[in-house]
C-alpha positions in Angstrom: 110.8 110.8 93.7 107.9 108.4 92.8 109.4 105.6 90.8 111.9 102.9 91.2 113.7 100.4 89.0 115.1 97.0 89.4 118.0 95.7 87.3 120.2 92.6 87.3 123.6 92.4 88.6 124.9 89.2 87.3 123.1 86.0 87.9 122.9 86.4 91.8 122.1 90.0 92.7 119.6 92.7 91.8 120.0 96.4 92.3 117.0 98.5 93.2 117.3 102.2 92.2 115.3 104.7 94.1 117.1 107.9 92.7 120.3 109.1 91.4 121.4 111.8 94.1 123.2 112.0 97.4 120.4 113.4 99.7 119.0 112.5 103.1 115.5 111.9 101.8 116.4 109.4 99.3 118.8 107.7 101.5 116.2 107.4 104.3 114.0 105.7 101.9 116.9 103.2 100.7 117.5 102.5 104.4 113.7 101.7 105.0 113.6 99.5 101.9 116.7 97.6 103.2 114.9 96.9 106.5 111.6 96.0 104.8 113.5 93.4 102.6 115.3 91.8 105.6 112.0 91.6 107.5 110.4 89.9 104.5 112.9 86.9 104.7 112.7 86.3 101.0 113.7 83.0 100.0 117.5 82.6 98.9 118.5 86.1 99.8 121.8 86.1 101.7 122.5 89.8 101.8 120.7 93.1 101.5 123.0 96.2 101.1 121.8 99.8 101.1 123.6 102.5 99.4 122.8 106.4 99.1 120.0 105.9 96.5 119.8 102.1 96.1 119.7 98.6 97.6 121.5 95.7 96.5 120.0 92.3 97.1 122.3 89.3 96.8 120.9 85.8 96.6 121.4 82.2 95.9 119.7 81.4 92.6 119.0 77.8 93.5 117.2 78.9 96.8 115.2 81.8 95.4 112.1 80.0 94.2 108.9 79.7 96.3 107.2 76.3 96.7 104.8 75.4 94.0 105.5 78.5 92.0 106.1 78.4 88.4 108.8 80.2 86.5 112.5 80.6 87.2 113.7 81.4 90.8 114.9 84.8 89.8 111.4 85.5 88.4 109.7 84.6 91.7 112.2 86.6 93.8 111.7 89.6 91.5 108.0 89.4 91.9 108.4 89.4 95.8 110.9 92.3 95.6 108.4 94.3 93.5 105.8 93.6 96.1 108.0 94.9 99.0 109.1 97.9 97.0 105.6 98.7 96.0 104.2 98.4 99.5 107.0 100.8 100.9 106.5 103.4 98.2 102.7 103.4 98.8 103.3 103.7 102.6 106.2 106.3 102.5 105.8 108.6 99.6 102.4 110.0 100.5 103.9 111.1 103.8 107.3 111.9 102.6 107.6 115.3 104.3 107.1 113.5 107.6 108.4 109.9 107.0 111.5 110.6 105.0 112.2 114.3 105.2 115.8 115.2 106.1 116.3 111.9 108.1 115.1 113.5 111.4 112.0 111.6 112.9 112.1 108.8 110.5 110.7 105.5 111.3 113.8 103.6 112.0 114.7 102.5 115.5 116.5 105.4 117.3 120.0 104.2 118.6 122.2 106.2 120.8 124.5 108.6 118.9 128.0 106.9 118.4 130.8 109.2 119.6 134.0 109.0 117.5 137.1 110.6 119.3 139.3 112.5 116.7 142.6 114.0 116.9 142.5 116.9 114.4 145.4 118.6 112.4 149.1 118.1 112.3 150.4 114.6 111.6 146.7 113.3 112.2 145.1 115.6 109.6 147.7 117.0 107.2 145.2 118.5 105.0 143.4 120.6 107.8 145.2 123.8 107.0 144.8 123.5 103.2 141.0 122.9 103.8 140.8 125.9 106.0 142.5 128.0 103.4 140.0 126.7 100.6 136.9 127.3 102.8 138.2 130.7 104.0 137.9 129.5 107.7 140.2 129.4 110.4 141.4 125.7 111.2 139.8 125.7 114.5 136.4 126.8 113.0 136.8 123.8 110.5 137.3 121.5 113.4 134.4 123.0 115.4 131.9 122.7 112.5 133.0 119.3 111.8 132.6 118.1 115.4 129.3 119.9 116.2 127.4 118.3 113.6 125.3 115.1 114.1 125.8 112.7 111.1 124.0 109.7 109.8 125.7 106.7 108.3 124.3 106.6 104.6 126.1 103.5 103.6 129.2 101.3 104.0 131.3 100.9 101.0 134.6 101.3 99.1 136.2 98.9 101.7 134.6 96.9 104.5 133.7 99.2 107.4 134.1 102.6 105.4 131.2 104.8 106.5 129.9 107.5 104.2 128.4 110.1 106.5 125.5 112.6 105.6 125.1 115.9 107.3 128.5 117.7 106.4 128.2 121.4 107.0 128.0 123.1 103.5 130.9 125.5 104.5 133.2 122.5 104.8 132.4 121.0 101.2 135.6 120.7 99.3 136.9 118.8 96.3 139.0 115.7 96.7 142.9 116.1 96.3 144.4 116.5 92.8 146.7 113.7 93.5 145.4 110.9 95.7 147.7 109.2 98.3 148.9 105.8 97.9 148.7 105.3 101.6 146.2 106.8 104.0 146.4 105.7 107.7 143.8 103.6 109.2 141.3 105.8 111.3 141.8 108.8 109.1 138.8 111.3 109.1 138.4 112.8 105.8 136.2 115.1 103.5 135.4 114.5 99.8 133.0 116.7 98.2 129.8 117.1 100.4 130.7 113.8 102.4 133.0 113.0 105.4 134.1 109.5 106.1 136.6 107.3 108.0 139.2 105.1 106.5 138.8 101.7 108.3 142.3 100.6 107.2 145.4 101.7 105.5 144.4 102.3 102.1 145.1 104.6 98.9 142.6 107.5 99.0 142.0 111.1 97.6 140.0 112.5 100.3 141.1 115.6 102.3 142.5 114.3 105.6 141.5 116.3 108.6 142.2 114.1 111.6 142.3 110.5 112.9 140.5 108.3 115.3 142.1 105.7 117.4 139.0 103.4 117.1 139.1 100.3 115.0 136.3 100.7 112.3 136.5 97.2 111.2 137.6 93.9 112.7 136.6 90.6 111.1 137.2 88.9 114.4 134.3 90.9 116.2 130.9 89.4 116.4 129.9 92.7 114.6 132.9 93.5 112.3 131.9 97.0 111.4 131.8 99.6 114.2 129.2 101.5 112.3 126.1 100.4 110.4 123.7 102.3 107.9 121.2 104.3 109.7 123.3 105.1 112.8 123.8 108.6 114.0 127.5 109.8 114.7 129.2 112.7 116.3 133.0 113.4 116.3 134.7 114.5 119.6 137.9 116.5 119.3 140.8 115.1 121.4 144.3 115.7 122.0 147.3 113.5 121.1 147.7 112.3 124.6 144.2 110.9 124.6 144.7 109.4 121.3 147.7 107.5 122.5 145.8 106.3 125.5 142.9 105.1 123.5 145.2 103.3 121.1 146.7 101.1 123.8 
């Protein structure tokens, strides 16, 4: 990957595309670009949102112009964003095997791994047995493989606080359900394709439900509403129903 593109999203947002695939290398670059854009403190920018292979920049048009600069506010902001993107690509791409790679050893600050307790199977994970049959694994092996992996939060999306996690064991890749559910319980841990994620609240959804966590993924009253943020590392920990009940209180 050696090119990027920037396109408008209405009159108050821009989308920077770095690729078109779901992979750790491109996502690592997207996270690094989001960090660089925040650090640049560009005028008028009110939010920077990384995704798998792109970064959204939301801004206030009236505040996006620099002092003494001709042209429209959007033109000035676009110029500055091009400068940040260009600097990052020049810095990262020549060393992509080391700096981006598979997400290990990247230049982002290392946080402690966030432990997510999960009660797998049964009423907590009604699709676990079907997923085991699809993957030709025992249900206990599915749980073991899912819980032993260290994941990275690639992005938040779909709903506030919904983490898309990279790193799912290839043996657990499985298609979404043919018929989505109209109600998926909050905290449901699920698999959809090559991804695993957690439903932050009761929602419709078509991913395969394999367990549920008692943790609250999103609470607007908290200082940091989302429990997880892009770039964090995550591990799941299998628990029993009794511990689930205790942690819910």
